[in-house]
N, C-alpha and C positions, 0 to 999 in steps of 0.2 A: 931440490931438498922439501920442500913445502908440502909435495905429494907425500898424501898419508900421515902427515901431521896437522891436519885442516884444524885439527880442534885447539892444538898447540898453539898453532898462530890466531885462530880466534880470541885464546886468552890473552896470548901479548898484545894483540891490538884492543882488548878491553884493557888493560893495563894502562896501555900509551895514551888512552883518552881520557886519562885520568888529569889533572893540572899538575904542573912540573915531574912529569914522568915522560920519558922519552924513551927512544926505541931500547935503548942497551939496558937501560933501568928496568923496561916492561918485559924484557926478554929475561933478565936476570930473576926478576919475580915472579914470571910463569914459570922456569926451571926449578927455582926452590919448592914453588907450592906442589909440582908435578913429580919432580925426582927425588928431591931432599928430604923436604918434611911434606908428606900428604895431612897429617893431621892439623897442620898449620892452614892448609889451604880450605878442608871441610870447617875448621873453624872462621876463618874468615867469608866462608861463603855463607855460613848459617848468623854470624852475625850483620852482615849485610843485610840477609834477609829477614832479619827479627827487627834491624834499623828503619828499614823500609816499610814494615808494617805497621809500627809502632811509633815512629817520631812523626809530629805535624807541627804545624806554628799554633805557639799560644793566640786565644782569640783578642787577648787584650793589647799584648804589646808587638806580637811578631817574631816573637823568639823562638827558640825549638822547645819541646816541651813532648813527654809522653802522655800528657794529659792536656784536658782543654784550657787549663789556665797554667802556665808555670811555676817552678819553684820561687822565682824571684817576685814575680806579681803577687803571688800568695803570703812573701814574707812579713809579716807586721811588722818587722826592724827595721825594715828598710823605711828612708826616707823618702815618703811620696810626693812631696811637694817638687822633687829634683829629679829631672828626664834627662838620660843621655840618649841622645840620637845616633842611630847608625846605621850604617848600609847593607850591613850583612850580619845576621845571628852570630856568626863564628865570631864576629869580633867582641861580642860580649864577654867570651872567653877569655880570651887575651887582657880585659879590661878587668873583670873579675879577677885573674889572678894577680894583676899591680894591688890589688887592695887599696884602690884610692877612692874609690868610687862608692857610695852607700844607698844612691835612689834606685829612682826604676831605669828602664832601659824601652824605646821604641824604636823598632826596625822599620825603616823605609828606603826600599831599595830602588825605587822608583818613583816619580812625581806623577801621580794617577791621582783622580780625582777619589776614588775610594779610600786611597792611605791617607791621603790630607784631613778627608772628613775622620776617618779613624783615628788620627792623632790629635785632631781639635777635642775629638771626646776624649782621650785618653787625659789630654791636659784638664780640661775640663772637670771631669770625674777624679782627678787628682789634685785639682787646686794648684798645680804646678807654678812654681816660683823662680823656679831655675831652668834652663835648657843649656845642655852641655853638649854641642856638636861633638863628637870624637869620628871625625872621617878624614880621607886621606887628604891632605893638604892640594889644591888642585885650582885652576881657573874655574873650571865647571864648577865643581863644588862648594866655591865662594858662591855662585850664583844661586846652587842649590840650597843653601845656608841664607842666603837673602831670600829666596823666594817663601820656604817654609817662615822665616821673622815676618814676613808681610803676612802671611795667613795667619799666622798667630798674634798679631797686633792687637786687637782689642784684649787680649789678657796681660795683666800685668807680670809680664816677664823678664827676667834678666837672662839675657843670651850672651853664650861663652861660646869657645872652641880653644881644642887642645892646643897647648904653645905650641910652636916651631921648636923642633927638635925631634918629630916626626919629619923626616927627610921629604920633599914635594915629590908625589908620583911612587910613593912606595906604600903598599899596601900595611895594614896595621898587623897583618902576619908576619908579616917580615922585620920587624921593628924587636930590637932585644928590649928586655922588660924592664931595665932602668931608663934606657928614653922613653919608654910607652910611661912608667910612673912619674918622672918629672915632666912629662908634657901635660899629665893629668892632674898634678900639681899646681903648675904655672897656668893653666890655661887662662885667657884673657878674655874680656867683654868684646861683642863686636856690635 
């Protein structure tokens, strides 16, 4: 059946390469955009192309932005003495939706020297007084937090992490909004 439908099956494989999309979902999506709603397929393709051309990392915090500096870093109403450290820029969207944090963010996906140096500069430039870790609870992430704490020990910072309520091993994108809001409200010192 694949013979003569190589482009269709290439599309199925492309969808299947996305996180959480299995073979059946990929097949359904490919069929929909090719046979049911061509306009939807063109709109998705155009949106992907446009996003790939214009979205980059904020030079200050590492979040997603269409400009050199993201909207959150530019927002003077934010409390610049607070920083929420996340491991993925997409987590910022979830925390912002909870409306429980009014400070700045810093994305640190990997513990590399460049990232740590950027974090130290960010903390220094913003005169940070509180650092909230909003990362998925796990033993390795506890070590991650301790390492960052150690690197920032020269600053007078109160460290906290989101309270348990976010199940261990569950990514923030899979936590319901109420649990996330309560976890941020009930953060604990570490």
